[in-house]
C-alpha positions, 0 to 999 in steps of 0.5 A: 400675192404668189408663193415665192421661193428661191434656193441653193447656190452654185458658184459655177459660172458658165461661158457661152451656154450661160447666156441665151438671147437676153436671159442668163441661165445659172445655178447648180448644174444646168438649172435656168434662172432667167435674168433679162439684161435689157429689162433690168438695165432699163429699170436700173436706168429709170431708177438711176435717173430718179436718183436725185429724188433718192439723194436726201435718203442717201445722205441722211443715215437713219439710226437703228431705231429709225430703221426699226420704225420703217420695218414696222410700218404697215405694209401688206407683206409677210412679217419680215422675221417670219419671211427670213425664217421661211427663206433661210435668210441669216440675220447677218445677211438680212442686216447687212444686205436687206435692212441697210437699204430700207431707207430707199424703199419708200421712195421706190414704192412711191415712184412705182405707185405713181400713176405717171410711172405705170410703164415702169411699174409694169417693167418692175413686175415683169422682172420680179415675176420672171426671176421668181418663176424660175426660182419657184420651178427650182425651189428644191435646188436652192435652199440657201437664200443668202447665197442665191440672192448674192449670186443674183446680184452679181450675175445681174451686174455681170450680164448688164456689163457684158451687154452694155459696158461698165456700170458706175458704182451708183448703178451697181448699188441701185441693182442691190437696192432693187433686188433687196426691195424685191425681197423685202416687199415679197416679190422674191422668196417664199411668203406666208400669206396668212400672217401679213403685216 
């Protein structure tokens, strides 16, 4: 697993020069953070088509203790409390944006881990690595992870809608779930590899 990091947030949204080919460049000044709209859209479509498998999870609202149990399951990643501290994620942001989506994560993990879905897993790895490579390169420019993740979600939705048309609420929610999953499973953000669960 690579050291990953993300940083400060800029509300500056540019127009034409904001997009280069299929990738969006955004951030403080002219700092490029790459989002491949085509690949993200394909991945979201894949997960969206598999949403029937996720519906049972969506319908059953897990209690706080059940979510805590999911958090404590043995997975190879930086301890989440430590990860949040390293990445400067506020407790409110974690609780309301990341933690509330934990019920979906096992389904995504199982789906990506299925040998029949090797291409989808490769697409997921490509997307998370592409985004995170930019975040590593501009770590010092992005100290506030909460705002950066929020902007990443909004910019991904915006780019896909510009290229492909309006997304449904469910598709927008799937983008939030996938980005939360990337953070939770240490594909985005900085990690402390000596203290893994």
